[in-house]
N, C-alpha and C positions, 0 to 999 in steps of 0.2 A: 554612461556611468562614470567614467573617469573625469569628465568635465564637472559633474556634480560634486565629486570628491574634491576636486581642485578648488572649487568655489567655497566649499565648507572649510577647507584648510586655510584658505585666504582670509575668510571671516574670522576664524579662530586666531590667526597670526595677527590680524589687525587689532583685535581686542587685547591680546597679550602686549602688543606694541604700545597701545594707549595706556595701559596700566603700568608696565615696567619695560622700558626700551630693551630690544633684543641684544643690541650691542655690536651687530655686524656692520662692516663698512657701509656706510650709506643709511643705516638705521640706528644711529646712536641717539637721536632725539625723538621725543614723543610726536613731534609735528611731522616726522618722516613716514607716518603710518600710510599715507596715500601711495607710497611706492610699491607696497605690497600688492594691492589689487592691479596696479599698472603692469607689474611684472607677471601676475597671474593671468591678465587678459592677453598679454603677449604669448605666454605659454599655451593658453587655450586656443588662440588663432593658429599657432603652429600645429597644434594636435588636430585641428579641423582640417587644415591644408594637407597634412600627411596621411590622414585617414583615407582609405580607398573609397 
């Protein structure tokens, strides 16, 4: 359930980033939208590894 929620949040953040950049360090330009799913994938893999 939490991985699906993380996926949806990543998609929403990507859409927002393409419309108006978020302004966080590393996400100041529209072309940086690819970093959001990369970070989401990393977090998802950590969640899978930690899960019993």
